[in-house]
C-alpha angles and dihedrals in degrees: 000000000000090000092284123163114227090256093053091045089053091050091050090049090050091052090052093048092048091050092049093047094049092052095041094093088066090073086078090062122102134207114314137187109329096005096097099048094037099043117008101038096033092102092162088067096051095091140057089254090055091050090052092049089056090073091055101046143039124279096267097042092120092067091073116352089185093064113048143216099035094181144009095252128098107190107140096172091055093056093040089052091055093049097045094045093048090055088049103037104021120205095320106124093197091065091048092051092049088052091051090052090051090050090051090054089054088052091050092051093049090047089055093048095047093048090046092052095046098042099033088224129113090199092057091045094051094047091046090053092048093050093046093047094051100037110127090210088074097053094098091052092052107037099039111079095207093052093089106120097068099050092038092051092046093050090051091049094050090047091049093052092046090053091048092050091050096049114129115285113258096025091108109179093340127123101272123163089258090055092050093051090046092054092048091052092046089054087056091051093051092049090050102050135356094228087080088074092099096049090109088067089054088053091051091047090051092050093047100041105031104026090035094226123160119262094257093049091048091053091048090053089051094045097093089052090050090053091049091050090052091051089052092050090051091051090047091051091049093052101039102031125221095292096061100025096103092051103249117158112257106172122091114260109258090221089060093044092050093046097248097119143011124256112296117250120249112244121211135198095281093055089045090055091047095048099042095075091053091050093046091049091053090049090050090051092049090053096046110032123058112229099032094090111097140151091258140019128204096233119145133189114274104227100175137036095261128157094266093063092049092046092053091047091047093051091049091048091050092048091048092049094049091046092048092051092048092047093049091055094047124097086220095056093128092055091048091048090052090051089052091048092051094049096043096044093049094049097040097079089051092057093084086106099181089063093058128090090226130013094239119043111169095201087071087069093065093093097037089050089069091065092043092050092050093047092049093046092049091051093049094048092048092050091048090055093061095082142325090264092052090047092055093047094047092046091052093048092048092049091053091048093050090047090052089049090052093050090049091052093050091049093049098048092073091058087072096050097110140337096270093050092044097049093043090055092045092051089050091052098039108024094169095063109097092201093075095048092045094050095045091051092047093050094046092049090048088054090051093248096131095158093057090048089052091051091052091052094046091052090049091051091049089053093049109021094169095057105108091188090064091047089054091050090048088052089052090052092051087051091053088051091047093240097146099176094052090046092056092046093051093047089052091051091049092050092049092050092048092050090049091051092049091049090052091051094050094049114116088227092056107044095152113093115249108263118244120254114274135216096060113162112197 
């Protein structure tokens, strides 16, 4: 299969086994974050009728079918996946996690095949698969049951490009069998996640850079994919309506509703431009450096042109300049440019930051990590070809890097064990996000552990002593515990802080309203 020698087939099998073994501890994890409302309690989805309705409505339609849309996302295959798998697997999280591991192995195999086809090298394909399979940036996409749209969409995209590459010679941009299969798979990608909308540009980049076609020919090859993207956009518009079509959040923040935070500020194009370099720098670090990947990141909106924004932009510009210079001198510049095009075009639709629950969501790196893995593998193989000494040194360095990746994955998997573990870790990583404190306190109170909930609130108040919302929630906790004196004292502190904040707003020297607290994850 795939023109593999027995040795190469054995290596690919070993990569798949290693990937499966490293992720196997995740089968001990339970339901986390959105799993319960999206899968377990979504009773409207647990039937064939519910699966069919998923193609007609947004992803959260089952919360209230009488008031639609319930969200700004049209991902019918995501919702259908939840419904079909619930009928098949039930509410047993172990089975769902095993299925996610199996899906990751499909992704690893397709990564190998795509890299093999594009580079013409089994060695590059195998190393690409190893890097992709052990990349800590993909942990969230593998160990979290609800994180299905990103890997599903990426797998469809990789399959589509493989089919397109293998279309019959001489068919050009015609309707060959390979083209038909590619379009079917691309339709699956679009119905899984909206970031696949720019895949037609990846097709054009492949034709121009790898097949060395002219610009016009490349666009003609991509034309059927453009038409399919337009059809998807029309379906999305029909389901979501004009108000939610572009994907802006429209539901009230639960932290605001529950009294844990003030109304979130509205962020415009300038703040988006200032914040994007910081987010991209974090994403780059997650891809490159073992240990940076995590379930949460303490990244806030940049609301003014401070030094941090310019430092992040400067670092990105320097990295881009160095990479461009190296690529231009390489004999494989076209391959490197394609890797860059794949990664940038798959992350670009996700950079509409004000439509995200949090500024950094690592599962959005699943598709871009394919391009990164191929570029790194190509570099390593080229360096190893310089001389036997270089080959030994590069092999040792790569072995150490992959081992570090594996250790990072094993350490991260436990963060997704259960809700209390997950939110405690997220609060540790992003202490300014009220969602994590609010959810931890709610869970602990529901479990009857009022003292632990109190400790969480007291720690939050110590971190942010001027936050009158936290003082009010601490007062509520004292009330639950029937500690009347402490309740009265905390209410008095909260009122004093609120009066102080209002006085500051009304001051002639401070006419601009106080910005709302940032970092809210809905």
